[in-house]
Structure formats: structure tokens, C-alpha cells
C-alpha positions in Angstrom: 298.4 192.4 16.3 295.4 193.0 18.5 292.9 195.3 18.4 290.8 195.7 21.8 287.6 196.9 22.1 289.2 200.1 23.2 291.7 200.5 20.3 288.6 199.6 17.8 286.8 202.6 19.1 289.2 204.4 18.9 290.1 204.0 15.5 286.2 205.0 15.0 286.4 208.2 16.6 289.7 209.7 14.9 287.9 208.3 11.4 284.7 210.3 12.6 287.2 213.3 12.9 289.0 213.0 10.1 288.0 215.6 7.1 287.2 213.8 3.6 290.6 213.2 2.5 291.2 211.3 5.7 293.1 214.2 7.3 292.1 216.5 9.9 288.6 218.4 9.6 290.0 221.3 7.9 288.2 224.7 8.1 289.9 226.1 5.3 289.4 226.0 1.5 287.3 223.2 0.4 289.7 222.2 -2.7 292.8 221.8 -0.3 291.1 218.2 1.0 290.5 217.1 -2.6 293.9 217.9 -3.6 296.0 215.7 -0.7 293.8 212.5 -0.9 296.2 209.8 0.1 293.5 208.1 2.2 292.2 204.6 2.2 289.0 205.5 0.4 291.3 207.3 -2.1 293.7 204.4 -2.9 290.4 201.6 -3.2 288.5 203.9 -5.5 291.8 204.1 -7.9 291.8 200.3 -7.7 289.7 198.8 -11.1 286.8 197.5 -9.0 287.1 200.5 -6.7 286.6 199.9 -3.0 284.6 196.5 -2.9 287.6 194.9 -5.2 289.7 196.5 -3.0 288.7 194.7 -0.1 288.6 191.4 -1.5 291.7 191.3 -2.7 293.5 192.9 0.4 291.6 190.7 3.2 290.4 187.8 1.2 293.7 186.2 1.2 294.2 186.4 4.7 290.5 185.3 5.2 291.2 182.3 2.7 294.5 181.4 5.2 292.7 181.5 7.9 289.5 178.8 6.6 292.4 177.1 5.4 293.9 176.5 8.9 290.7 176.1 10.3 289.7 173.1 7.9 292.8 171.8 8.5 292.2 171.7 12.4 289.4 169.8 11.6 290.9 167.1 10.0 293.2 167.0 13.2 297.6 168.4 13.4 300.2 167.9 15.2 301.6 170.8 17.2 304.1 171.4 14.8 302.0 171.5 11.6 299.7 173.8 13.2 302.5 175.9 14.5 303.3 175.7 10.6 299.7 176.9 9.4 299.5 179.4 11.4 303.2 180.9 10.5 301.9 180.8 7.0 299.0 182.7 8.0 300.8 185.1 9.6 302.7 185.7 6.2 299.4 186.1 4.6 297.9 188.4 7.3 301.8 190.4 6.8 300.6 190.9 2.6 297.6 193.2 4.1 298.2 196.5 3.0 295.5 198.3 5.5 296.0 201.7 4.1 294.7 200.2 0.5 291.6 198.8 2.4 288.6 201.2 3.0 287.6 201.7 6.6 284.5 199.7 6.0 286.2 196.6 5.5 288.6 197.1 8.3 285.9 197.1 10.6 283.3 194.3 8.7 286.2 191.5 8.3 289.3 193.1 8.7 288.9 193.1 12.6 287.1 190.2 13.3 290.0 188.1 11.0 292.4 189.8 13.3 290.5 188.6 16.2 290.6 185.3 14.7 294.2 185.0 13.8 295.1 186.2 17.8 293.0 183.6 18.8 294.5 181.0 16.7 298.0 182.5 18.1 296.9 182.0 21.5 295.8 178.9 20.8 299.3 177.6 19.5 301.1 179.9 22.5 299.2 177.3 25.4 299.8 174.4 23.2 303.7 175.3 22.9 303.8 176.6 26.8 302.1 172.9 27.9 304.2 171.3 25.9 307.2 172.6 27.3 305.8 172.0 30.8 306.6 168.4 32.0 303.7 168.2 34.2 301.7 169.4 31.7 299.8 166.7 29.3 298.0 167.6 26.0 294.6 166.4 27.5 294.6 168.6 30.1 294.8 171.9 27.8 292.4 170.6 25.0 289.2 172.1 26.8 291.2 175.4 26.9 292.5 174.6 22.8 288.9 173.6 21.7 287.6 177.0 23.6 290.0 179.4 21.2 289.6 176.9 18.4 285.5 177.9 18.5 285.6 181.6 19.3 288.3 182.3 16.2 285.6 180.2 14.4 283.1 182.2 15.1 285.1 185.3 14.3 286.2 184.0 11.4 282.4 183.2 10.2 282.1 187.5 10.9 284.8 188.2 8.8 283.4 185.8 5.7 280.5 187.3 6.0 282.1 191.2 6.2 284.1 190.3 3.2 281.1 188.6 1.2 278.8 191.9 1.8 281.7 194.4 1.6 283.7 192.2 -1.4 280.6 190.6 -3.9 
């Protein structure tokens, strides 16, 4: 799943137009909003340790999987090994339950982590496309892969920083 800057802005705009319960801002009675609290903030608040723990619990394994992928890349991977690591990271990504993650955590850590993951997927696709083409050699694609991996590493650093700020 990819979030563009426009999509992120849309999320922020939707969130800012929400009432205290995460639904539309209501002009009804103030007590109505509190009876229907099903937002991420409410769910996170119900987790022992509150929103910080919810952030660390939900986003932490995904960010750790991205960090492990980055570490494996630094040691060198074949395409098949890289693809297996990306699939493992996808499994960690699938376990994230966004409804349980506070909005601030999603913005500070979840978004950058997801963008890093998308860059790793883009690199896997570019590498695979190259391998499927007879005229492509891996040296010709390497600068493109390195650029994607460097951008992913930067996004991962932002996600780790956001997680540390939100989850400590």
C-alpha cells in the first residue's frame, strides 16, 4: 500500500474534520461522542501502557523487520534471498492493525516505514524485471537499486526516530 503526499494530506484533513470520537464532528449532545469511541485513540488508550505502548506494539515489529532487511542488504543478498526477506517484511506489515495505532504514531513512524517498504518492493520489482530481460545485466541496474535502497534507509531512519519518540 502506498501513501502519496496527497493521500497523507487527505488523511490529515479527514482527521482534522473529525469529532473527538474520530467520527464526523457533531453538533449533537457532547455525551453522544463519548459513547461511540471506536477510534484508534480510544483503542490505544485501552491498551495497558496507553498510546505509546500501542505504537511500539503495532508498528515496532514492522520497523524491526525493515531494519533486519536493511542489515541483510548491507551484508549482501542474492535476488532470491532479497525477495524472501521482502516477503518476510510483508508478513510483518500485514500484522499491523492501523485502527489500533494512534494517528500521531502513524504519521511519525507508520508512514515513513510504509514508504521505506514500498521502496524495497520497487527495488525487488526493478531487479526482477532486469533478471527477466536477456539484455539487462545486474551491473546496469545496480545504481538504480542502490538509490532506492538509500532512500528506503533514510525513510527507515525517520520511522525509527518516530517510533522512539512515540514509543519510549
